[in-house]
C-alpha positions as CSV (number, residue, x, y, z in Angstrom):
1,M,162.0,72.8,116.6
2,T,158.9,71.0,117.9
3,T,155.4,72.1,117.3
4,A,153.6,73.5,120.4
5,S,150.0,72.7,121.2
6,N,147.4,75.4,120.8
7,A,146.8,75.3,124.5
8,T,150.4,75.9,125.3
9,L,150.5,78.7,122.8
10,D,147.4,80.3,124.3
11,E,148.9,80.0,127.8
12,I,152.2,81.7,126.6
13,I,150.2,84.5,125.1
14,E,148.3,85.1,128.4
15,L,151.7,85.1,130.3
16,L,153.0,87.6,127.7
17,K,150.0,89.9,128.3
18,E,150.6,89.7,132.1
19,V,154.2,90.7,131.7
20,K,153.4,93.4,129.1
21,P,150.0,94.8,130.0
22,G,150.2,97.3,127.1
23,I,149.5,94.5,124.7
24,A,146.5,93.1,126.6
25,D,144.0,94.4,124.1
26,Q,146.1,93.3,121.0
27,T,145.7,90.1,119.1
28,V,149.0,88.3,119.5
29,E,150.0,86.0,116.7
30,A,152.3,82.9,116.9
31,G,154.7,84.4,114.4
32,Q,155.2,87.7,116.1
33,S,158.5,88.5,117.6
34,V,158.2,89.2,121.4
35,V,161.0,91.8,121.1
36,E,160.5,93.5,117.7
37,D,156.7,93.2,117.4
38,L,155.5,93.2,121.0
39,G,158.2,95.4,122.6
40,L,159.5,93.2,125.4
41,D,162.9,94.2,126.7
42,S,165.4,92.1,128.6
43,L,163.8,92.6,132.0
44,D,160.4,91.7,130.5
45,L,161.9,88.5,129.1
46,L,163.4,87.6,132.5
47,Q,160.0,88.1,134.1
48,L,158.3,86.0,131.3
49,A,160.8,83.2,131.8
50,R,160.1,83.1,135.6
51,R,156.4,83.1,135.0
52,I,156.7,80.3,132.4
53,N,158.8,78.2,134.9
54,R,156.2,78.7,137.6
55,H,153.2,78.1,135.4
56,F,154.4,75.0,133.6
57,G,156.7,73.6,136.3
58,A,159.5,73.2,133.7
59,E,162.8,75.0,133.2
60,F,162.5,77.4,130.2
61,D,166.2,78.2,129.4
62,L,166.1,81.9,128.3
63,D,169.8,81.9,127.5
64,A,169.5,78.9,125.2
65,W,166.4,80.4,123.6
66,N,168.2,83.7,123.0
67,A,171.2,81.9,121.6
68,D,169.0,80.5,118.8
69,A,167.3,83.9,118.0
70,D,168.7,84.0,114.5
71,T,166.8,80.8,113.8
72,H,163.4,81.6,115.3
73,Q,163.4,85.5,115.4
74,R,162.2,85.3,119.0
75,S,158.7,84.4,117.9
76,V,155.9,83.6,120.3
77,A,155.7,80.2,118.7
78,S,159.3,79.5,119.5
79,I,158.7,80.1,123.2
80,A,155.8,77.7,123.1
81,A,157.8,75.1,121.2
82,A,160.7,75.4,123.7
83,V,158.3,75.0,126.6
84,S,156.6,72.0,125.0
85,A,160.0,70.4,124.3
86,V,161.1,70.8,128.0
87,G,157.8,69.4,129.1
88,R,158.4,66.2,127.2
89,A,162.1,65.9,128.2
């Protein structure tokens, strides 16, 4: 998996906080799971994917990302890495 830039990671964290306002005051770490640690459900993930697609102008494939969940444990960093990889494709 590619390494995401700090800027991309910061932007993903801001989008997460927009989707899940309850975490707005929390410090979100790259290694945290968006499901287990931050509490996003399937509808939140769909909304996050749409926001990512609009914000970055690239197609974040939520299904492919979910398929690799055993590898990356749905971490914040894995979303940023997937977005960075699509941006370079």
